[in-house]
PDB file of N, H, CA, C and O in Angstrom:
ATOM      1  N   MET A   1    -106.624 181.735 -11.847  1.00  0.00           N
ATOM      2  CA  MET A   1    -106.211 180.505 -11.954  1.00  0.00           C
ATOM      3  C   MET A   1    -105.502 180.290 -10.367  1.00  0.00           C
ATOM      4  O   MET A   1    -105.313 179.164  -9.906  1.00  0.00           O
ATOM      5  N   SER A   2    -105.208 181.341  -9.751  1.00  0.00           N
ATOM      6  H   SER A   2    -105.361 182.256 -10.125  1.00  0.00           H
ATOM      7  CA  SER A   2    -104.934 181.162  -8.250  1.00  0.00           C
ATOM      8  C   SER A   2    -105.996 180.663  -7.144  1.00  0.00           C
ATOM      9  O   SER A   2    -105.812 180.346  -5.969  1.00  0.00           O
ATOM     10  N   GLU A   3    -106.958 180.694  -7.783  1.00  0.00           N
ATOM     11  H   GLU A   3    -107.107 180.952  -8.738  1.00  0.00           H
ATOM     12  CA  GLU A   3    -108.394 180.417  -7.281  1.00  0.00           C
ATOM     13  C   GLU A   3    -108.379 178.783  -6.731  1.00  0.00           C
ATOM     14  O   GLU A   3    -108.636 178.431  -5.579  1.00  0.00           O
ATOM     15  N   ASN A   4    -108.009 177.894  -7.871  1.00  0.00           N
ATOM     16  H   ASN A   4    -107.800 178.180  -8.806  1.00  0.00           H
ATOM     17  CA  ASN A   4    -108.006 176.621  -7.671  1.00  0.00           C
ATOM     18  C   ASN A   4    -107.383 176.066  -6.678  1.00  0.00           C
ATOM     19  O   ASN A   4    -108.033 175.438  -5.842  1.00  0.00           O
ATOM     20  N   PRO A   5    -105.996 176.192  -6.579  1.00  0.00           N
ATOM     21  CA  PRO A   5    -105.334 175.580  -5.600  1.00  0.00           C
ATOM     22  C   PRO A   5    -105.545 176.325  -4.188  1.00  0.00           C
ATOM     23  O   PRO A   5    -105.445 175.718  -3.122  1.00  0.00           O
ATOM     24  N   ARG A   6    -105.817 177.565  -4.268  1.00  0.00           N
ATOM     25  H   ARG A   6    -105.898 178.059  -5.134  1.00  0.00           H
ATOM     26  CA  ARG A   6    -106.115 177.727  -2.669  1.00  0.00           C
ATOM     27  C   ARG A   6    -107.585 177.329  -2.080  1.00  0.00           C
ATOM     28  O   ARG A   6    -107.941 177.150  -0.915  1.00  0.00           O
ATOM     29  N   GLY A   7    -108.377 177.247  -3.425  1.00  0.00           N
ATOM     30  H   GLY A   7    -108.087 177.392  -4.371  1.00  0.00           H
ATOM     31  CA  GLY A   7    -109.913 176.550  -3.154  1.00  0.00           C
ATOM     32  C   GLY A   7    -109.467 175.096  -2.219  1.00  0.00           C
ATOM     33  O   GLY A   7    -109.640 174.886  -1.018  1.00  0.00           O
ATOM     34  N   SER A   8    -108.927 174.344  -3.121  1.00  0.00           N
ATOM     35  H   SER A   8    -108.787 174.516  -4.096  1.00  0.00           H
ATOM     36  CA  SER A   8    -108.783 172.986  -2.467  1.00  0.00           C
ATOM     37  C   SER A   8    -108.118 172.828  -1.411  1.00  0.00           C
ATOM     38  O   SER A   8    -108.297 171.880  -0.647  1.00  0.00           O
ATOM     39  N   ARG A   9    -107.226 173.788  -1.231  1.00  0.00           N
ATOM     40  H   ARG A   9    -107.081 174.559  -1.852  1.00  0.00           H
ATOM     41  CA  ARG A   9    -106.391 173.613   0.375  1.00  0.00           C
ATOM     42  C   ARG A   9    -107.293 174.129   1.190  1.00  0.00           C
ATOM     43  O   ARG A   9    -107.129 173.759   2.353  1.00  0.00           O
ATOM     44  N   HIS A  10    -108.228 174.879   1.013  1.00  0.00           N
ATOM     45  H   HIS A  10    -108.361 175.179   0.069  1.00  0.00           H
ATOM     46  CA  HIS A  10    -109.409 175.964   1.934  1.00  0.00           C
ATOM     47  C   HIS A  10    -110.585 174.282   2.459  1.00  0.00           C
ATOM     48  O   HIS A  10    -111.262 174.072   3.466  1.00  0.00           O
ATOM     49  N   SER A  11    -110.388 173.634   1.505  1.00  0.00           N
ATOM     50  H   SER A  11    -109.838 173.804   0.687  1.00  0.00           H
ATOM     51  CA  SER A  11    -111.567 172.965   1.541  1.00  0.00           C
ATOM     52  C   SER A  11    -110.970 171.819   2.460  1.00  0.00           C
ATOM     53  O   SER A  11    -111.738 171.307   3.274  1.00  0.00           O
ATOM     54  N   ARG A  12    -109.665 171.382   2.392  1.00  0.00           N
ATOM     55  H   ARG A  12    -109.041 171.799   1.731  1.00  0.00           H
ATOM     56  CA  ARG A  12    -109.222 170.436   3.671  1.00  0.00           C
ATOM     57  C   ARG A  12    -108.807 171.192   4.803  1.00  0.00           C
ATOM     58  O   ARG A  12    -108.444 170.552   5.789  1.00  0.00           O
ATOM     59  N   GLU A  13    -108.794 172.440   4.846  1.00  0.00           N
ATOM     60  H   GLU A  13    -109.089 172.960   4.045  1.00  0.00           H
ATOM     61  CA  GLU A  13    -108.585 172.828   6.063  1.00  0.00           C
ATOM     62  C   GLU A  13    -110.073 173.127   7.251  1.00  0.00           C
ATOM     63  O   GLU A  13    -110.256 173.397   8.438  1.00  0.00           O
ATOM     64  N   VAL A  14    -110.887 172.863   5.986  1.00  0.00           N
ATOM     65  H   VAL A  14    -110.738 172.644   5.022  1.00  0.00           H
ATOM     66  CA  VAL A  14    -112.275 173.339   7.263  1.00  0.00           C
ATOM     67  C   VAL A  14    -113.293 171.593   7.128  1.00  0.00           C
ATOM     68  O   VAL A  14    -114.512 171.432   7.060  1.00  0.00           O
ATOM     69  N   GLU A  15    -112.424 170.790   7.132  1.00  0.00           N
ATOM     70  H   GLU A  15    -111.434 170.920   7.187  1.00  0.00           H
ATOM     71  CA  GLU A  15    -113.406 169.490   7.406  1.00  0.00           C
ATOM     72  C   GLU A  15    -114.057 169.377   8.054  1.00  0.00           C
ATOM     73  O   GLU A  15    -114.247 170.505   8.510  1.00  0.00           O
ATOM     74  N   ASP A  16    -114.746 168.621   8.593  1.00  0.00           N
ATOM     75  H   ASP A  16    -114.592 167.705   8.223  1.00  0.00           H
ATOM     76  CA  ASP A  16    -115.498 168.090   9.597  1.00  0.00           C
ATOM     77  C   ASP A  16    -114.795 167.683  10.747  1.00  0.00           C
ATOM     78  O   ASP A  16    -113.966 166.807  10.500  1.00  0.00           O
ATOM     79  N   PRO A  17    -114.868 168.088  12.104  1.00  0.00           N
ATOM     80  CA  PRO A  17    -113.785 167.492  12.900  1.00  0.00           C
ATOM     81  C   PRO A  17    -114.297 166.303  13.617  1.00  0.00           C
ATOM     82  O   PRO A  17    -113.454 165.618  14.197  1.00  0.00           O
ATOM     83  N   VAL A  18    -115.409 165.982  13.667  1.00  0.00           N
ATOM     84  H   VAL A  18    -116.093 166.538  13.195  1.00  0.00           H
ATOM     85  CA  VAL A  18    -116.186 164.689  13.800  1.00  0.00           C
ATOM     86  C   VAL A  18    -115.687 163.678  12.967  1.00  0.00           C
ATOM     87  O   VAL A  18    -115.481 162.559  13.437  1.00  0.00           O
ATOM     88  N   GLU A  19    -115.482 163.914  11.867  1.00  0.00           N
ATOM     89  H   GLU A  19    -115.649 164.823  11.485  1.00  0.00           H
ATOM     90  CA  GLU A  19    -115.177 162.781  10.611  1.00  0.00           C
ATOM     91  C   GLU A  19    -113.851 162.735  10.921  1.00  0.00           C
ATOM     92  O   GLU A  19    -113.397 161.591  10.952  1.00  0.00           O
ATOM     93  N   VAL A  20    -113.101 163.597  11.156  1.00  0.00           N
ATOM     94  H   VAL A  20    -113.470 164.527  11.131  1.00  0.00           H
ATOM     95  CA  VAL A  20    -111.590 163.440  11.247  1.00  0.00           C
ATOM     96  C   VAL A  20    -111.267 162.366  12.417  1.00  0.00           C
ATOM     97  O   VAL A  20    -110.411 161.489  12.298  1.00  0.00           O
ATOM     98  N   LEU A  21    -112.307 162.617  13.896  1.00  0.00           N
ATOM     99  H   LEU A  21    -113.002 163.330  13.993  1.00  0.00           H
ATOM    100  CA  LEU A  21    -111.708 161.812  14.737  1.00  0.00           C
ATOM    101  C   LEU A  21    -111.967 160.646  14.873  1.00  0.00           C
ATOM    102  O   LEU A  21    -111.230 159.802  15.385  1.00  0.00           O
ATOM    103  N   ILE A  22    -113.683 160.387  14.161  1.00  0.00           N
ATOM    104  H   ILE A  22    -114.281 161.072  13.745  1.00  0.00           H
ATOM    105  CA  ILE A  22    -113.804 159.073  13.582  1.00  0.00           C
ATOM    106  C   ILE A  22    -113.093 158.231  12.838  1.00  0.00           C
ATOM    107  O   ILE A  22    -113.021 157.006  12.938  1.00  0.00           O
ATOM    108  N   ARG A  23    -112.295 159.330  11.688  1.00  0.00           N
ATOM    109  H   ARG A  23    -112.353 160.325  11.607  1.00  0.00           H
ATOM    110  CA  ARG A  23    -111.688 158.070  10.955  1.00  0.00           C
ATOM    111  C   ARG A  23    -110.413 157.942  11.502  1.00  0.00           C
ATOM    112  O   ARG A  23    -109.624 157.226  10.885  1.00  0.00           O
ATOM    113  N   ARG A  24    -109.928 158.648  12.839  1.00  0.00           N
ATOM    114  H   ARG A  24    -110.569 159.230  13.340  1.00  0.00           H
ATOM    115  CA  ARG A  24    -108.526 158.374  13.128  1.00  0.00           C
ATOM    116  C   ARG A  24    -108.973 156.980  14.059  1.00  0.00           C
ATOM    117  O   ARG A  24    -108.089 156.247  14.501  1.00  0.00           O
ATOM    118  N   THR A  25    -110.358 156.708  14.293  1.00  0.00           N
ATOM    119  H   THR A  25    -111.077 157.304  13.934  1.00  0.00           H
ATOM    120  CA  THR A  25    -110.018 155.442  15.079  1.00  0.00           C
ATOM    121  C   THR A  25    -110.387 154.396  14.311  1.00  0.00           C
ATOM    122  O   THR A  25    -110.570 153.341  14.918  1.00  0.00           O
ATOM    123  N   GLY A  26    -110.581 154.399  12.881  1.00  0.00           N
ATOM    124  H   GLY A  26    -110.433 155.256  12.388  1.00  0.00           H
ATOM    125  CA  GLY A  26    -110.531 153.266  12.048  1.00  0.00           C
ATOM    126  C   GLY A  26    -112.160 152.451  12.270  1.00  0.00           C
ATOM    127  O   GLY A  26    -112.528 151.344  11.877  1.00  0.00           O
ATOM    128  N   CYS A  27    -112.740 153.279  12.887  1.00  0.00           N
ATOM    129  H   CYS A  27    -112.441 154.178  13.207  1.00  0.00           H
ATOM    130  CA  CYS A  27    -114.324 152.934  12.740  1.00  0.00           C
ATOM    131  C   CYS A  27    -115.301 153.660  12.113  1.00  0.00           C
ATOM    132  O   CYS A  27    -116.431 153.797  12.581  1.00  0.00           O
ATOM    133  N   TRP A  28    -114.837 154.246  10.828  1.00  0.00           N
ATOM    134  H   TRP A  28    -113.919 154.135  10.448  1.00  0.00           H
ATOM    135  CA  TRP A  28    -115.577 154.914   9.714  1.00  0.00           C
ATOM    136  C   TRP A  28    -116.287 154.284   9.032  1.00  0.00           C
ATOM    137  O   TRP A  28    -117.279 154.772   8.490  1.00  0.00           O
ATOM    138  N   ASP A  29    -115.943 153.121   8.921  1.00  0.00           N
ATOM    139  H   ASP A  29    -115.138 152.725   9.362  1.00  0.00           H
ATOM    140  CA  ASP A  29    -117.136 151.951   8.019  1.00  0.00           C
ATOM    141  C   ASP A  29    -118.287 151.768   8.887  1.00  0.00           C
ATOM    142  O   ASP A  29    -119.392 151.814   8.345  1.00  0.00           O
ATOM    143  N   GLN A  30    -118.219 151.557  10.205  1.00  0.00           N
ATOM    144  H   GLN A  30    -117.322 151.519  10.645  1.00  0.00           H
ATOM    145  CA  GLN A  30    -119.163 151.465  11.332  1.00  0.00           C
ATOM    146  C   GLN A  30    -119.932 152.356  11.662  1.00  0.00           C
ATOM    147  O   GLN A  30    -120.986 152.258  12.290  1.00  0.00           O
ATOM    148  N   HIS A  31    -119.381 153.341  11.211  1.00  0.00           N
ATOM    149  H   HIS A  31    -118.524 153.421  10.700  1.00  0.00           H
ATOM    150  CA  HIS A  31    -120.135 154.836  11.646  1.00  0.00           C
ATOM    151  C   HIS A  31    -120.834 154.818  10.206  1.00  0.00           C
ATOM    152  O   HIS A  31    -122.045 154.955  10.377  1.00  0.00           O
ATOM    153  N   ILE A  32    -120.585 154.726   9.155  1.00  0.00           N
ATOM    154  H   ILE A  32    -119.601 154.615   9.016  1.00  0.00           H
ATOM    155  CA  ILE A  32    -121.194 154.966   7.711  1.00  0.00           C
ATOM    156  C   ILE A  32    -122.263 153.982   7.689  1.00  0.00           C
ATOM    157  O   ILE A  32    -123.342 154.369   7.241  1.00  0.00           O
ATOM    158  N   ALA A  33    -122.128 152.371   8.228  1.00  0.00           N
ATOM    159  H   ALA A  33    -121.252 152.057   8.592  1.00  0.00           H
ATOM    160  CA  ALA A  33    -123.215 151.576   8.489  1.00  0.00           C
ATOM    161  C   ALA A  33    -124.698 152.139   9.384  1.00  0.00           C
ATOM    162  O   ALA A  33    -125.913 151.963   9.298  1.00  0.00           O
ATOM    163  N   VAL A  34    -123.972 152.719  10.044  1.00  0.00           N
ATOM    164  H   VAL A  34    -122.985 152.862  10.113  1.00  0.00           H
ATOM    165  CA  VAL A  34    -125.264 153.704  11.178  1.00  0.00           C
ATOM    166  C   VAL A  34    -125.639 154.620  10.413  1.00  0.00           C
ATOM    167  O   VAL A  34    -126.808 154.605  10.028  1.00  0.00           O
ATOM    168  N   VAL A  35    -125.067 155.289  10.142  1.00  0.00           N
ATOM    169  H   VAL A  35    -124.117 155.301  10.455  1.00  0.00           H
ATOM    170  CA  VAL A  35    -125.720 156.578   9.095  1.00  0.00           C
ATOM    171  C   VAL A  35    -126.771 156.052   7.973  1.00  0.00           C
ATOM    172  O   VAL A  35    -127.936 156.417   7.813  1.00  0.00           O
ATOM    173  N   ASP A  36    -126.129 155.222   7.342  1.00  0.00           N
ATOM    174  H   ASP A  36    -125.183 154.925   7.472  1.00  0.00           H
ATOM    175  CA  ASP A  36    -127.009 154.687   6.167  1.00  0.00           C
ATOM    176  C   ASP A  36    -128.141 153.890   6.813  1.00  0.00           C
ATOM    177  O   ASP A  36    -129.295 154.192   6.512  1.00  0.00           O
ATOM    178  N   CYS A  37    -127.942 153.040   7.555  1.00  0.00           N
ATOM    179  H   CYS A  37    -127.004 152.795   7.800  1.00  0.00           H
ATOM    180  CA  CYS A  37    -129.328 152.471   8.753  1.00  0.00           C
ATOM    181  C   CYS A  37    -130.258 153.334   8.613  1.00  0.00           C
ATOM    182  O   CYS A  37    -131.173 153.331   7.789  1.00  0.00           O
ATOM    183  N   MET A  38    -129.937 154.358   9.724  1.00  0.00           N
ATOM    184  H   MET A  38    -129.193 154.361  10.393  1.00  0.00           H
ATOM    185  CA  MET A  38    -130.836 155.513   9.790  1.00  0.00           C
ATOM    186  C   MET A  38    -131.048 156.324   8.933  1.00  0.00           C
ATOM    187  O   MET A  38    -131.655 157.309   9.352  1.00  0.00           O
ATOM    188  N   GLY A  39    -130.745 156.338   7.643  1.00  0.00           N
ATOM    189  H   GLY A  39    -130.252 155.538   7.302  1.00  0.00           H
ATOM    190  CA  GLY A  39    -131.289 157.187   6.253  1.00  0.00           C
ATOM    191  C   GLY A  39    -132.435 155.956   5.811  1.00  0.00           C
ATOM    192  O   GLY A  39    -133.512 156.220   5.276  1.00  0.00           O
ATOM    193  N   GLU A  40    -132.024 154.734   6.108  1.00  0.00           N
ATOM    194  H   GLU A  40    -131.149 154.519   6.541  1.00  0.00           H
ATOM    195  CA  GLU A  40    -133.387 153.807   5.441  1.00  0.00           C
ATOM    196  C   GLU A  40    -134.578 153.576   6.576  1.00  0.00           C
ATOM    197  O   GLU A  40    -135.778 153.617   6.306  1.00  0.00           O
ATOM    198  N   LYS A  41    -134.216 153.410   7.446  1.00  0.00           N
ATOM    199  H   LYS A  41    -133.241 153.377   7.665  1.00  0.00           H
ATOM    200  CA  LYS A  41    -135.025 153.386   8.366  1.00  0.00           C
ATOM    201  C   LYS A  41    -135.660 154.368   9.291  1.00  0.00           C
ATOM    202  O   LYS A  41    -136.836 154.273   9.642  1.00  0.00           O
ATOM    203  N   GLY A  42    -134.960 155.187   9.623  1.00  0.00           N
ATOM    204  H   GLY A  42    -134.005 155.265   9.338  1.00  0.00           H
ATOM    205  CA  GLY A  42    -135.145 156.750  10.173  1.00  0.00           C
ATOM    206  C   GLY A  42    -135.607 156.569  11.521  1.00  0.00           C
ATOM    207  O   GLY A  42    -136.264 157.440  12.090  1.00  0.00           O
ATOM    208  N   ASP A  43    -135.221 155.222  12.184  1.00  0.00           N
ATOM    209  H   ASP A  43    -134.687 154.514  11.722  1.00  0.00           H
ATOM    210  CA  ASP A  43    -135.256 155.270  13.682  1.00  0.00           C
ATOM    211  C   ASP A  43    -133.781 154.179  14.217  1.00  0.00           C
ATOM    212  O   ASP A  43    -133.389 153.058  13.895  1.00  0.00           O
ATOM    213  N   TRP A  44    -133.398 155.048  15.000  1.00  0.00           N
ATOM    214  H   TRP A  44    -133.717 155.959  15.262  1.00  0.00           H
ATOM    215  CA  TRP A  44    -131.560 154.326  15.536  1.00  0.00           C
ATOM    216  C   TRP A  44    -132.236 152.644  16.397  1.00  0.00           C
ATOM    217  O   TRP A  44    -131.568 151.670  16.746  1.00  0.00           O
ATOM    218  N   ARG A  45    -133.517 152.830  16.494  1.00  0.00           N
ATOM    219  H   ARG A  45    -134.060 153.621  16.212  1.00  0.00           H
ATOM    220  CA  ARG A  45    -133.630 151.530  17.301  1.00  0.00           C
ATOM    221  C   ARG A  45    -133.668 150.609  16.341  1.00  0.00           C
ATOM    222  O   ARG A  45    -133.317 149.488  16.708  1.00  0.00           O
ATOM    223  N   GLN A  46    -134.033 150.745  15.048  1.00  0.00           N
ATOM    224  H   GLN A  46    -134.318 151.656  14.750  1.00  0.00           H
ATOM    225  CA  GLN A  46    -134.107 149.549  14.443  1.00  0.00           C
ATOM    226  C   GLN A  46    -132.692 149.103  13.603  1.00  0.00           C
ATOM    227  O   GLN A  46    -132.576 148.223  12.751  1.00  0.00           O
ATOM    228  N   CYS A  47    -131.777 149.920  14.086  1.00  0.00           N
ATOM    229  H   CYS A  47    -131.871 150.635  14.778  1.00  0.00           H
ATOM    230  CA  CYS A  47    -130.267 149.943  13.419  1.00  0.00           C
ATOM    231  C   CYS A  47    -129.096 149.492  14.510  1.00  0.00           C
ATOM    232  O   CYS A  47    -127.886 149.720  14.501  1.00  0.00           O
ATOM    233  N   GLN A  48    -130.053 148.651  15.600  1.00  0.00           N
ATOM    234  H   GLN A  48    -131.036 148.465  15.607  1.00  0.00           H
ATOM    235  CA  GLN A  48    -129.179 148.186  16.752  1.00  0.00           C
ATOM    236  C   GLN A  48    -127.944 147.513  15.966  1.00  0.00           C
ATOM    237  O   GLN A  48    -126.821 148.018  15.968  1.00  0.00           O
ATOM    238  N   VAL A  49    -128.205 146.557  15.428  1.00  0.00           N
ATOM    239  H   VAL A  49    -129.117 146.147  15.426  1.00  0.00           H
ATOM    240  CA  VAL A  49    -126.783 145.898  14.922  1.00  0.00           C
ATOM    241  C   VAL A  49    -125.808 146.724  14.429  1.00  0.00           C
ATOM    242  O   VAL A  49    -124.598 146.551  14.569  1.00  0.00           O
ATOM    243  N   GLN A  50    -126.452 147.802  13.735  1.00  0.00           N
ATOM    244  H   GLN A  50    -127.436 147.943  13.621  1.00  0.00           H
ATOM    245  CA  GLN A  50    -124.908 148.448  13.050  1.00  0.00           C
ATOM    246  C   GLN A  50    -124.350 149.835  14.354  1.00  0.00           C
ATOM    247  O   GLN A  50    -123.270 150.421  14.281  1.00  0.00           O
ATOM    248  N   VAL A  51    -125.468 150.090  15.498  1.00  0.00           N
ATOM    249  H   VAL A  51    -126.346 149.614  15.557  1.00  0.00           H
ATOM    250  CA  VAL A  51    -124.883 150.621  16.448  1.00  0.00           C
ATOM    251  C   VAL A  51    -124.317 149.862  17.033  1.00  0.00           C
ATOM    252  O   VAL A  51    -123.435 150.499  17.608  1.00  0.00           O
ATOM    253  N   GLN A  52    -124.225 148.708  17.317  1.00  0.00           N
ATOM    254  H   GLN A  52    -124.942 148.190  16.850  1.00  0.00           H
ATOM    255  CA  GLN A  52    -123.468 147.959  18.177  1.00  0.00           C
ATOM    256  C   GLN A  52    -122.403 147.458  17.936  1.00  0.00           C
ATOM    257  O   GLN A  52    -121.535 147.195  18.768  1.00  0.00           O
ATOM    258  N   GLN A  53    -122.356 147.272  16.756  1.00  0.00           N
ATOM    259  H   GLN A  53    -123.061 147.486  16.080  1.00  0.00           H
ATOM    260  CA  GLN A  53    -121.058 146.851  15.802  1.00  0.00           C
ATOM    261  C   GLN A  53    -120.253 148.342  15.560  1.00  0.00           C
ATOM    262  O   GLN A  53    -119.381 148.233  14.698  1.00  0.00           O
ATOM    263  N   PHE A  54    -120.363 149.618  16.107  1.00  0.00           N
ATOM    264  H   PHE A  54    -121.072 149.706  16.808  1.00  0.00           H
ATOM    265  CA  PHE A  54    -120.005 150.829  16.091  1.00  0.00           C
ATOM    266  C   PHE A  54    -119.441 151.094  17.406  1.00  0.00           C
ATOM    267  O   PHE A  54    -118.325 151.605  17.501  1.00  0.00           O
ATOM    268  N   LYS A  55    -120.193 150.756  18.513  1.00  0.00           N
ATOM    269  H   LYS A  55    -121.100 150.341  18.436  1.00  0.00           H
ATOM    270  CA  LYS A  55    -120.070 150.640  19.694  1.00  0.00           C
ATOM    271  C   LYS A  55    -118.642 149.885  20.082  1.00  0.00           C
ATOM    272  O   LYS A  55    -117.704 150.353  20.728  1.00  0.00           O
ATOM    273  N   GLU A  56    -118.771 148.599  19.499  1.00  0.00           N
ATOM    274  H   GLU A  56    -119.533 148.219  18.975  1.00  0.00           H
ATOM    275  CA  GLU A  56    -117.832 147.487  19.794  1.00  0.00           C
ATOM    276  C   GLU A  56    -116.114 148.264  19.380  1.00  0.00           C
ATOM    277  O   GLU A  56    -115.045 148.242  19.992  1.00  0.00           O
ATOM    278  N   CYS A  57    -116.562 148.930  17.989  1.00  0.00           N
ATOM    279  H   CYS A  57    -117.430 148.948  17.492  1.00  0.00           H
ATOM    280  CA  CYS A  57    -115.266 149.246  17.236  1.00  0.00           C
ATOM    281  C   CYS A  57    -114.762 150.464  18.014  1.00  0.00           C
ATOM    282  O   CYS A  57    -113.573 150.322  18.302  1.00  0.00           O
ATOM    283  N   MET A  58    -115.194 151.411  18.368  1.00  0.00           N
ATOM    284  H   MET A  58    -116.160 151.526  18.134  1.00  0.00           H
ATOM    285  CA  MET A  58    -115.060 152.692  19.244  1.00  0.00           C
ATOM    286  C   MET A  58    -114.453 152.342  21.034  1.00  0.00           C
ATOM    287  O   MET A  58    -113.646 152.986  21.704  1.00  0.00           O
ATOM    288  N   SER A  59    -115.157 151.197  21.352  1.00  0.00           N
ATOM    289  H   SER A  59    -115.813 150.673  20.807  1.00  0.00           H
ATOM    290  CA  SER A  59    -114.487 150.772  22.547  1.00  0.00           C
ATOM    291  C   SER A  59    -113.349 150.036  22.663  1.00  0.00           C
ATOM    292  O   SER A  59    -112.749 149.930  23.732  1.00  0.00           O
ATOM    293  N   LYS A  60    -112.915 149.389  21.391  1.00  0.00           N
ATOM    294  H   LYS A  60    -113.403 149.476  20.522  1.00  0.00           H
ATOM    295  CA  LYS A  60    -111.652 148.933  21.217  1.00  0.00           C
ATOM    296  C   LYS A  60    -110.388 150.167  21.632  1.00  0.00           C
ATOM    297  O   LYS A  60    -109.201 149.946  21.873  1.00  0.00           O
ATOM    298  N   LYS A  61    -110.932 151.169  21.619  1.00  0.00           N
ATOM    299  H   LYS A  61    -111.896 151.348  21.423  1.00  0.00           H
ATOM    300  CA  LYS A  61    -110.148 152.326  20.845  1.00  0.00           C
ATOM    301  C   LYS A  61    -109.733 152.981  22.461  1.00  0.00           C
ATOM    302  O   LYS A  61    -110.594 153.189  23.317  1.00  0.00           O
ATOM    303  N   PRO A  62    -108.060 153.282  22.691  1.00  0.00           N
ATOM    304  CA  PRO A  62    -108.309 154.095  23.498  1.00  0.00           C
ATOM    305  C   PRO A  62    -108.551 155.480  24.118  1.00  0.00           C
ATOM    306  O   PRO A  62    -107.927 156.382  23.559  1.00  0.00           O
ATOM    307  N   SER A  63    -109.288 155.821  25.106  1.00  0.00           N
ATOM    308  H   SER A  63    -109.794 155.089  25.560  1.00  0.00           H
ATOM    309  CA  SER A  63    -109.996 157.095  25.233  1.00  0.00           C
ATOM    310  C   SER A  63    -109.247 158.282  25.153  1.00  0.00           C
ATOM    311  O   SER A  63    -109.675 159.279  24.573  1.00  0.00           O
ATOM    312  N   GLY A  64    -108.321 158.235  25.620  1.00  0.00           N
ATOM    313  H   GLY A  64    -107.973 157.424  26.092  1.00  0.00           H
ATOM    314  CA  GLY A  64    -106.902 159.319  25.695  1.00  0.00           C
ATOM    315  C   GLY A  64    -106.675 159.677  23.831  1.00  0.00           C
ATOM    316  O   GLY A  64    -105.910 160.535  23.390  1.00  0.00           O
ATOM    317  N   SER A  65    -107.335 158.995  23.207  1.00  0.00           N
ATOM    318  H   SER A  65    -107.956 158.297  23.565  1.00  0.00           H
ATOM    319  CA  SER A  65    -106.664 159.251  21.761  1.00  0.00           C
ATOM    320  C   SER A  65    -107.974 160.167  21.188  1.00  0.00           C
ATOM    321  O   SER A  65    -107.777 160.738  20.116  1.00  0.00           O
ATOM    322  N   LYS A  66    -109.157 160.325  21.765  1.00  0.00           N
ATOM    323  H   LYS A  66    -109.317 159.861  22.637  1.00  0.00           H
ATOM    324  CA  LYS A  66    -110.239 161.242  21.068  1.00  0.00           C
ATOM    325  C   LYS A  66    -110.139 162.923  21.688  1.00  0.00           C
ATOM    326  O   LYS A  66    -110.925 163.786  21.298  1.00  0.00           O
ATOM    327  N   GLU A  67    -109.205 163.158  22.553  1.00  0.00           N
ATOM    328  H   GLU A  67    -108.566 162.457  22.870  1.00  0.00           H
ATOM    329  CA  GLU A  67    -109.068 164.455  22.756  1.00  0.00           C
ATOM    330  C   GLU A  67    -107.633 164.892  22.067  1.00  0.00           C
ATOM    331  O   GLU A  67    -106.728 164.079  22.253  1.00  0.00           O
ATOM    332  N   SER A  68    -107.296 166.096  21.277  1.00  0.00           N
ATOM    333  H   SER A  68    -108.032 166.756  21.126  1.00  0.00           H
ATOM    334  CA  SER A  68    -106.274 166.398  20.748  1.00  0.00           C
ATOM    335  C   SER A  68    -105.544 167.494  21.503  1.00  0.00           C
ATOM    336  O   SER A  68    -104.325 167.650  21.445  1.00  0.00           O
ATOM    337  N   SER A  69    -106.509 168.360  22.329  1.00  0.00           N
ATOM    338  H   SER A  69    -107.499 168.233  22.376  1.00  0.00           H
ATOM    339  CA  SER A  69    -106.177 169.520  23.152  1.00  0.00           C
ATOM    340  C   SER A  69    -105.515 169.186  24.103  1.00  0.00           C
ATOM    341  O   SER A  69    -105.136 170.028  24.917  1.00  0.00           O
TER     342      SER A  69
END
């Protein structure tokens, strides 16, 4: 029984740090659009609209917020 709460807490502690950082920027949806396009096309050059939207979103964020240490 004690395994459930500990297991779910452990899952939260092991989150992907890149995902956490991208989510903090507010650009997660644009990131997912790039990933989805890459999955469909297999070539980032065919996903330039999505890449540009992600780039524009990320450029609106202060660069100092990328580092937490």
